[in-house]
C-alpha positions in Angstrom: 11.7 -28.0 78.5 8.0 -27.2 78.7 6.4 -27.1 82.1 2.8 -28.5 82.0 0.2 -26.3 83.6 -3.6 -27.0 84.0 -5.3 -26.5 80.6 -2.0 -26.6 78.5 -2.9 -29.7 76.6 -6.1 -28.2 75.4 -4.6 -24.8 74.5 -5.6 -23.6 71.0 -2.2 -22.0 70.4 -0.4 -25.2 71.2 -2.7 -27.2 68.9 -2.2 -24.7 66.1 1.6 -25.2 66.3 1.1 -28.9 65.7 -0.5 -28.3 62.3 1.5 -27.7 59.1 2.2 -24.1 58.2 2.3 -24.4 54.4 5.3 -26.6 53.7 6.6 -26.3 57.2 5.8 -29.2 59.6 6.7 -29.1 63.3 8.0 -32.2 65.1 8.9 -31.0 68.6 8.1 -33.0 71.7 6.8 -29.9 73.5 3.9 -29.8 71.2 2.4 -32.7 73.2 2.9 -30.8 76.4 5.3 -33.4 77.6 9.0 -33.5 76.8 9.8 -37.2 76.8 11.5 -39.4 74.2 8.2 -41.2 73.3 6.5 -37.9 72.5 9.5 -36.8 70.4 9.4 -40.0 68.5 5.7 -39.8 67.9 5.8 -36.2 66.7 8.7 -36.9 64.4 6.8 -39.9 62.9 3.6 -37.9 62.4 5.5 -35.0 60.8 7.3 -37.4 58.5 4.1 -39.1 57.4 2.5 -35.7 56.8 5.4 -34.7 54.6 5.3 -37.9 52.7 1.6 -37.5 52.1 2.0 -33.9 51.0 4.6 -35.0 48.5 2.2 -37.5 47.0 3.8 -40.5 48.7 2.1 -43.1 50.8 2.1 -43.3 54.6 4.4 -46.0 55.7 5.4 -47.4 59.1 8.5 -49.2 60.1 6.6 -51.0 62.8 6.0 -54.7 62.1 2.3 -55.5 61.5 
């Protein structure tokens, strides 16, 4: 589990891990500098949307509008 320290959320290396590396998309809660369920859910959703868009699909949400 990540231990937040001052400046971690703005760290360039952490931000770089959150971007796609070719076809590889990361969806780990620690990329938000906070290991909680909500961050894991958000990262997984964002990675799934990015993969769908990369494959030519449309971004969808399961949330009611």
